[in-house]
N, C-alpha and C positions, 0 to 999 in steps of 0.2 A: 962690342961697346956696352958698357954697363951704365945704363941710363937711370937706374934707380927709380923708375916710374911704376906706379901701380898700373895694373893691366886693365884696360878698358874692356868691358864685356862686349862681345860681338852681338850683332842683332840680325834678324832675318825679316824678309817681307812677309806679312801675314795676309792681309787682304789688299789687293792692288799693290802699289809700290809705296812703302814707308821709307822715306829717306831718313836715315838714322845718324848720319855724321856729315858735317859740312866743314870744309876747310878752305882757306884762301882769304884774300883780301876783301872779297865781296860777301856780304851777309845775305840772308834769304830775303830781306826786305830792301836790298840795294837796287840801284838802277842799272845793274849789269845787263848788257845787251843779249847775253846768251848764257843759259844754264846747261851744263853737261852733267850727266849722271853716270857714275862709275860703279859698277858692281864688282867687288874684289874679294878674293879669298880672305878669310878671317886672319890668317897669318900675316897678311899685308897691312893690317890696321895701322900700326905705328909708322911704318915706312911710307905708306901712301898718304897718310895724313900730312906728313912732312913734305912729301912731294907735291901734294895739292897746294900747300902754303907757298912753296917755292915757285910753282907754276903760276899761281895767281898774282904773285908779286910782279911778274913780268907780263901778265895778261890780265890787267884789272877789269877788262870788259867781259871776262868770263867767270862765272860762278860755278865752281866745281863742287859737286855733292857726291858723297860716298854711301854705298850700302855694302856692309861687310857681312859675310856669312860663309857657310859651307859651299864649296865650289859646285857640287852636284845640285844643291838646292837653288843656287843662283842661276845655273844653266836651265833648270826647269822653269824658273820664273821668266827668263828671257824668251824661252820657247813658247811660253804661254802668253806672251805679248806685253810683258812689263816694259815701261818706257825707259830703256837703258841705252846709253850711247857707247860705253866701253865696258868690255868684260875682261877681267884679269883673273885667271884661274890658277889653281895650285897643281894642276895636272893636265896632261894632254887628253885624258879620257873625258874629263868634264867639258873641255873646250870642244872636243870632237862631237859631242851630242848637239851642240849649237851649230857647228859647221855643217853637220849632216842635215840639220833641220833648215838650213838656209837662213838662219837668223843673224849670223855674223859673217864678216869678210875674212880674208886670209890672216891667220894669226902669226905672231912673231914671238920667239922665245926671248924673254927679257931678263930672267934671272934663274937661279937654281937654289935649292935648299935641301939640307939633309936632316937627319933626325938625331935626337938625344933623349936621355931619360931625365925627367924632372922629378925631384923629390922635395918634400917640405924642408924648410930650414932646420938644420940639426940632423936630418936624415934619420928619423926615429926608427925606421925598419932596418937600418944598418945595411942598406943595399950597396954593394960594391961593384957589381957588374950586371950585365944583361941576364946572366943565369939566375940572379936573385929574384927575377920577376916570375919564375916558374914555381916559387915557393907558395903553396896554397894559403899560407898565413899572411901573405903580402897582398894588400889591396891595390890592384892595378886598374887604371882607367885608360882607355884609348878611344880614338874616334871610331864611329860606326864606319863600316867598309864602303858605303857609297861615297864618303868623303875621302879625298886623296890621302889625308893623314891616317885614315883607317886602313886603306890599302897598303900604305907604306909600313904600318905596324905589322900587318899580317905578313908582308914579304920578309920583314926582319925576323919574325918568329919562325917562319918556314926555313929561311936560310940558315938559322942557327940551330935548327932541330929542337926548338923548345916548345913545350906545351904550356901555354899561358891562358888562363881563364879570366878575362877581365870582369871586374865587379860591375862596370857599366860601360855602355857604348855611347859616346857623346856626339852631338851633331857637328861640331867643329873643334879645331885645336884649342881655341881660346876657352871653350867649356872644359876641356881636359885640364888646361893650365889653372883655371879657377879652382877646380876641385883639389888640385895639389897645393895651391897657395893657401886655401882654407883648411888644409889638413884633413880633408875628407877622403884622401887617398894617399897611400904610401909612395906611389910612383905613377907617372904617366909618360906616354910616348908623345913627344912634341917636336916641333921643328927647332933647329938650333937658333933660328932668328927669334923664336919665342923666349928662349932662355935669355937672350940679350935684352929683349924688351922687358922681361920680368925683373931684371936687375938683382938686387939682394933679397927679393921676396921668395926665391927658390934656390936650390942647389942643383947641380947637374952632374950626370955621369955619362961619359962618352960611350958611344956604341962603336965597336970595331968597324973600320972601313970595309972589311971583307964581307960583312953581313948588312951593312947599313944601306938604306934606300935613299936615292937622290931624286928629288922631284924637279922637273923642268916646269917653269911657269910661263904659259903663253898669254898673250894679250891681243885683243882684236876689237875693232869697231863693229858695232852692230850694223845691220843693213839699213836701218832707219836713223842712223846716227846724225847728229848735228855736224856741220863742217869742222868745228873745233875739236872733235873727238880725235881725229888723226893727229892734230897738233899736240894734244895731250900725250898720245902714245909716243910721238917723236921725242917729247921731253923725257918720258920714262926711259927711253932707249939712249938718251944723250949721256954725255959724261956726267952732267950734273945729277940726273936721275939715278944713274948707276952708282955714283958716289954715295948718295943717300941710302940706297939699298944695301951697299956694302957695310956702311956704318951700323945698320940694323941687323947684321949677321947673315945676310944673304951672300951668295957668291956670284961673281961676275958671269954674264952670259957668254 
């Protein structure tokens, strides 16, 4: 889906919990009877914002607030006691750290995502394939490896036998995309869903399925979650939630 939207920058919790995005029919100063906080991978920013709006339309007594960032960072925050009700990660590894710490309940896979190469409009470095990223004259940015998008990029380079030296390692996929859009990088490895979200602000180059990485996205309620947390998860898993995810470039679970 080409939505032609500008990409919103993802944000992280700095001290305590900073709620950076709020969606749905109830505002922060409303009389909503319950607030639930969802910490979600940066790649879910657009899809989950729409899901939050759709959920709140049928649950006006619930105020859904989002915190988007790198999955590994979000997991660390939850394990440190951040007041979060739902965790939606971009990889099993990030979710597993919270599961092993006993801070979340049993997770469910709710969607999948694969990778693509994002280049600035006009493709100034004339990159035509994955091999072009090994050119030392090409400025490539990827996520840092603690983030699922970084692990995916490393797996792709290893599977293709390429030696790629990134110019920078970013905290999450939206930071990678921002550098490509602003022409600070010739190319970046991002999720296919991010290409959809970026619309006509970037161009994309496919990565062959034989070397591409597919990330499964798990979602779980935290052990201290409000009762409405599971209801929100059920909505994400429903046909309505899955339809929204598909429109944003994710694949069905």
